[in-house]
N, C-alpha and C positions, 0 to 999 in steps of 0.2 A: 338606045340613048338613055343616059341615066336620067332618072326623074329628080327634080330639085326637092329638097326636103320640105316636108309640110311646115307651114307656119304655125306657131303655137295655137293660134285661134282656130286652126283648121284641124288640129290633132284630136281625134275621138277621145283619147285617154285623158286629155286636159279639159275637155269640154264637159266631162262627167262631174256633177257636183261632188265636192270632197267633204265627207263628214268631219274630217279633222279641221279643214279650213273653216267650216261653218260653226264648229263648236266654239262657245265662249264661256270660259271659266273665270270666275272672279274670287278674290279673297275677301271674305266677309269678317269684319271685326265689330263685336258689340260689347256691351257692358256686363254688369254683374248678372249671374244666373239667379232667378227668383224662385226656382223649384224648392218647395218645402214638403215635408212628409211627416209621418208619425214620430213621436218620441222627440219632438223639437229638431227633427232633421232639417237642415239647410244646406243646400249645395254650396260648396266652397269656391266655385269657379268665379273668379273676379273678372274675367274677360272672355267672352265667347268668341270662338274663331273657327272658320271652316272655309273650305274651297268648294264652290258650288257653281252651277250654271246660273243663267240669269234669273231663273225661277227659284227663289230661295224659300218657297213656301214650306217645304218639307226638310229643309237642311238641318243637319244635326251638328252640334258643337263637337269639335275634335278634341276638346279639353275635358268635358264632363259627360258627353254623349247625351245631353238633354237637348230638346229642340231649340234652335236659335231664336224661335219666337218667344221662348220663355225667358229671354235675356232682355235686360234693360237697354235703352239706346246708349250708344257709345258716348261717354262724357268728354266734352271738348274742354273742360275746366281744369283737367289734371295737368300737373307739370310734366313736360315731356323733354325738356332741354336743360342741360346743366347750367348752374348759375356761373357767371364770370365773376372772379373774385379778384381782389386787389393784389398786386404783384407781391406785396410783403406778407400776405396771409399765410400762416402756418397751417398745415393740413390737419393737425391734431388727431392723428389716426387713431390713437388709443382711446381718446375721449369719444370720438364719434362711434367707434366700434362698441364701446360699452353702453352708450346711449341705445344703439340699435338692439344690443342684446337685452337691455332691460325693458325696453317697450315690447319686445317679443315675449318676454316673461310675464309682464304685468298689464300689457295692453294700454295703460295710461301711466304717464310719468310727467314730472314738471321740472323745468330748469328755471331757477330763480336767482337773480342777482342785481346789483345796482345798474344804472345806465352806463353805457360805454364799457361794459365788461365783456363783450364779445358774443352775446346771446344771438343776435341776428346772423352774424357770420357763422356761428356754430350751426344754426338751423340750415343755412345754405350748404354748408359742408355736409350735413347729414343728408339733405336731399340729393346732392351729387353722389354720394356713396350708395344710397338706396337705388338710384338710377343705374349705377354701375352693377349692382348686385342683381336687380330684378328686371331691368329693362321695362318694357311696357306691361309686364304680366301683373304688376300690382300698382294701382293708381296712387299717385301722391298729390295731395291737395294742400296748398299753403294759403292761409288767411292772415291778415294783419289787422289787429284791433277788433272791436266789437261794438260798433256804434249803436247807441240806444234808439236813436231816432230812425235809423234804417231798419233795425230788427223789429221795432214796434210797428213800422209801416208795411212790413212784409205780408201779414202781421205774424209775429212769433218767431221763436228761435228756429223751429223745425223748417218752416218755409223759407226763412232767410238762409238757413244752411243749404237748402235745396237750390235757391237762386244762385248761390256762390259756387256750389260744387257739382250740381247736376243730380245730386242724390238727396232725396227729402230727408230731413233730420231723423224722422222715426224709422228710417230704413238703414241708418248709418251703422248702428250696432252690428248688424249682420253683414256689413259691407267689408270685405277683406282688403281694405285700403288704408293708406296712411293719412292722417289729418294732423298737420303741423299748424299751430296757432301762435303767431308772434303777438307781442303786447297782450298777452292773455289775461293780464290783471284787469283789463277792460270788461271782462265777462262777470266780474264778481257780483254785479247788480242783478244779473239774469238768473233767478233762482230756478226757473223752469229748465234752462240749459243744463245747470248743474245736477238738479234732482233727477231729471229724465234721461239725461244722456251721459255726462261725465261720471256721476256716481255709479251708473250701471255698468260702465265699461269694465272688463276684467277678462280673465282667462276663458270664461264661457263664451265669449263673443269674438267676432272676427276683426273688429276695427282696432287700429293702432293709433293712439293719440299722444301727441307730445305738445306740452303747453310751455312756452317760453314767456317768463313773467318777470316784470321789473318790480322792485320795491317802490312803493309810493306811486305817484303819477306825474312825472316831470312835465312841466309846461301846462299842466291842467290843475294844479293845486297839490298840496302835500297833505297826506293823510294825518288827520288829528290836528292840523295846524291851519292851513288855508281853506280846506274843504274836507268832506268825508266821501269823496267820489268812490273810493275803493276800501273796503273794509277787509277783514280777515278771510282767508281762503274758505270757501263754502263746503269743503269736504276734507277728510283726513287722508293723507298720503302716507304710506309705509316708508320706513327709512331708506329703502332701496328704490323708491319711486321718486325721490327728490335729489336733485343735484344743485348744490350751492356754490358759493364762490370758493370755498376751501374744500380740500379733500374730505369726504365723508365716508367713514367706515361703517359696514353693517354692524348692528348691535346684537346679531344673532346668526349662528351658523346655518340657521334654517332658511335664510334668505338665499336666493339663487344667485344673484349678482353680488360678487364679493370684491371686485376690484375698486378700490377707492379712486374716485375721480372728483374733479371740481373745475370751475371756470378759470381759475388762476393758472397762468402758464408755468410750466416747470422751467428749470434753468436752460435747458437746451432749446426749448421752445422759444423763450424769451430772447436769447442771444441771437436765434435765427430771425426773429421779427425785427430786432434792433438793426441787424446788419442789412436786411432787405428794405426796411422802411427808410433807414437813412439814405441809402442809394437811390431810392425813388422819390423822396421828399426834399432832399437837399442837393443842390447843385453849386459847385462841382461835388461829386461824391466824396464824403469825408473819409479819412483814414481813422479808424477807431481801434483803440488797443483792447485786448481782451479784458484787462481789469476795468475799463470804462463800461463795457457791455455787462459785466458782472455786477458792478456797482449800480448800474441803472436797474438790473434785475432785483437786487436786494432792496433797493430803495423803493421800488414800486411794489414789491412782494409778488410780482407777476401779473398784476392788474394791467390788462393790455391797453386800456384806454389811457391810464397813467404812464405806461411804459412808452407809448407812442408820443405822448405829450412831452415827456422829459427828453426824448430823442429830438423832438422838433425844437427844443430850447436851443440846440446847437446852432440852429439857423437864426433865431430870434434875438439872441443875446449878442450884441456887436463884438464883444471881446472873444466869444467862442467862434462866431462866424469868421472873424478875421483869420483865425487859425485854419479854418476850413479852406478858405480862399488861398492862403499861402501853402496849402499842402501839408501842414504840420500834423503829425499823428496826435490825436487828442486822447489824453488819459484821464483816469478818474481823479487823482489829486488836483489836477488843474482845474477840471470841471467843477468839482465840489467847492473849491476855494473861490472861484469866480462867483458861483451862485450864492454862496453864504455871505459874500461881501455886499450884496445888494438884495436883501431878502424882500423888500417891498416890491421891487421890480419883478422878482421871481414870482411872487404871490400874484401880481397883476397879470403876468403872463399865463399862469396856470389858471386863473379865473376865466379866461377866454377860451380855454381848450375844451373839447368835448367831454373829457372826464369829469369836469366840474359839475355836470348835469346830475351826478350822483352825490353831490355834497349839499349841506343845508344852505338856505337862503338867509340873507339878513333879516327878512320878515319873519322867518320861523324862529329867530333868536330873540324876539321881543319878549317872549315869556320868561319871567325870572327863574321859574323852576326848570325849564329847559336849559337855560344858561347854566344853572347849578349842576345839572347832569353832566353837561359837556365839560364844565371845569373839572369835575371829579374824574371823569374818564381821561382827560388830558393829563392831569396831575399824576394819576396812578396807572397810566397806560392801560385803562380798561376799568371795568366794574365787575366785581364777582357777585353772583346771584345771592350767595350766602349773606352778603353785606346789606341786602335789601330787607332783611328781617326787622331791622331797627329803623329803616327809612320811612318817610311819610307816605301816605297814599298818593299824594300829588307827585312825588318823586318817582314812584313806581309807574304811574300813568305816563309821565313824561318819557321815562326810559322805554316804555312799551311803544310809544308813538315814534320814538327816535329809531328803535329797532325795526319797527314796520316799514319805515322809509329807507332802511338800509344803510343808515349813517353809523351805526354800530352793528357788529355781527357777533352772533353767539357761537362760541367754540367751547369744546370740553377742555378743562384745564384743572389738573390737581383735584379730581373727584368733585369738581364743581362746573358751573357754566360761568364763562367769562365773556363779557360784552366789550369788543375791542374794535378799533378802527381798522379799515381794509389794509392800510399801510401806515407807515410813519409820516409820509407826506400828507396823508388824509388828516392825521392827527395835528400835524403842524399847521395845515391849512385852516382847520377849525379854530385853532388858537388865534391865528390872524383875523379870522372873522370876529371873534370875541373882542379882539383889540379895537376893531373898527367901531363897535358899539359901546365901548367902555366909556363911562362918563368921567373917569379919572385920566389924568394926563399920561400916566405910564400904566401899562398893563400890569395887573396884580398877579397874574399867573405866571410863575417862572417857567421859563422854556425848558421842557423836559430834556434831560441829557440825552436819551435815546433819540429824540427828535433832532437834537444838534448833530448827533453822530450820523443821522441819516442824510443830512445835507453837507457835512463838513468833514467828519473824522472817520466815516465809515470806511473800513478796508473790506474788500471782498470776501476775505476768509473770516470776518467777524460780523455775522448778520446781526440786525437789530434784535433786541431782546423778545420782541413780538414774534419773531421767526421761531425763537427757542421755545416759546410758549405753545406753539402749535404742535 
C-alpha cells in the first residue's frame, strides 16, 4: 500500500535549519567619510554604503573601502525630493546648467537680483536638476535667510549650520555636498561666517555653495534709507562667480565659464511664461496673439515678476477682461492703447503686484538728493559713471544707495558704466512715484519718449532704446 506523503513538518530535509533562511543582510547608508591622512588627504566619499549582516562592526564602505565606523551619521536634513513648481515655470535649462558648471568650477558663486526676479524659483530648478544628476550620492541642503537671533543663540554660525544641516560648520569645507542659501543678503552681518567659511571655499575644498541674494532688504528696511541692515558684500567674487539680472560676459578668456547668463528671461522663455501663466491665472483661458506676447516681453525686458504682473493686467482691467470673456483674441495695439488711456489705474494695479517689492518706496524718496538722482536717471534713461566726475559727493552717495537697493543697475555701455532701470516700466513707475510726492500741481519731469513707447507705441520689432543699450 502506498504510503502517504510526509507532511512538511515531518520532512527531515525541511526540519534542518537553513543557513540561507537564517541569514539577514541589510543595506547600510551613512554620511560623510571622515578619514584623513598625510598631505591634507581627505576621503571624498560623501555617503557611506554597504550590504552587511546585522553586525556592522567591521563593515566596509563599498564606495571608498574605509570602515563604515569612520563615516558620519546619515543626515536627515538634506533635500531628497524634487520641488513642485508652478505650472507656468520655465525650466531655464541653459541657465541652470551654467550655474551648476560654475559652482563646480569655483565652489562658491552668488546670484543677485531685485525681488520677484526669479531667484527662489531658479534655486528650486537647480535643486531638481542636481537630484536628477546625482540622486542621493551628493547631499543638497537648502536654507532660507540667516536670522541673527537664532544664530547667536546656537551660539555661533558653525553650530547653527550644524543644527540646520546635520554637519557642523567647521566640517563643511571638506563636505562634498551642495549648500544653497536663499535670501543670503541676510548673512552680511555675520563676519565669522564669511571670514571662516565663505571666503575659504574654493577649488581646494569639497563643498559647493550657491548664494541667492536680493538687493536691499524688502520688508525690513532699505539700505542707506530706512536702516543699515545689510551693507556691501563682505568678500570679492570673480566675474564668473556672479550672476546678475542681465547677461554678464567674462572679462578674460582665462575664466572657465564663458557662457553669458542672467536672471532676465530671453524671448522664447518669456513667451512660454506668458502663455502658460495666462492659461493658469486667467479664466476663461485668453487667446493671446504673438505680437502681444512679444510686446509684453519687450516692455518687461524679460523681468519675470513684471512679465507675470503685466499678463495679470489682462484680468484686472475690465476693458481687457471683457475681451477675454468674449473670446476675442487680444493683440498688443489694443492692450497698449487701453493701458495708456488710464495711466493712474495702471500704476495703482502695478503697485499691488509682487514685482513692486523691488521698487523704491515713497519714504525712500523724501531725500531731495535721492529725488534728484531719480529725476536725472528718468530724464536721460540712465546715468553714466563718467558724468559723476563733476557731481557732488551727496549725489554720488545717493546713487550708490540706489544701486545697492537694485533700483538702478550697472551695465557696460560705450566704454563706460551706465546705471539704468530694469525696464522702461520700472522707469515710468518711478516717475509716477515722484509725481505723487511733487509739491507742484503738475509734474515737472516730462514723460520720456521711450517710456511712452513702452506703454503705447511700442512695436515688437522696435525694442525700447534701453534694449539697444545692452
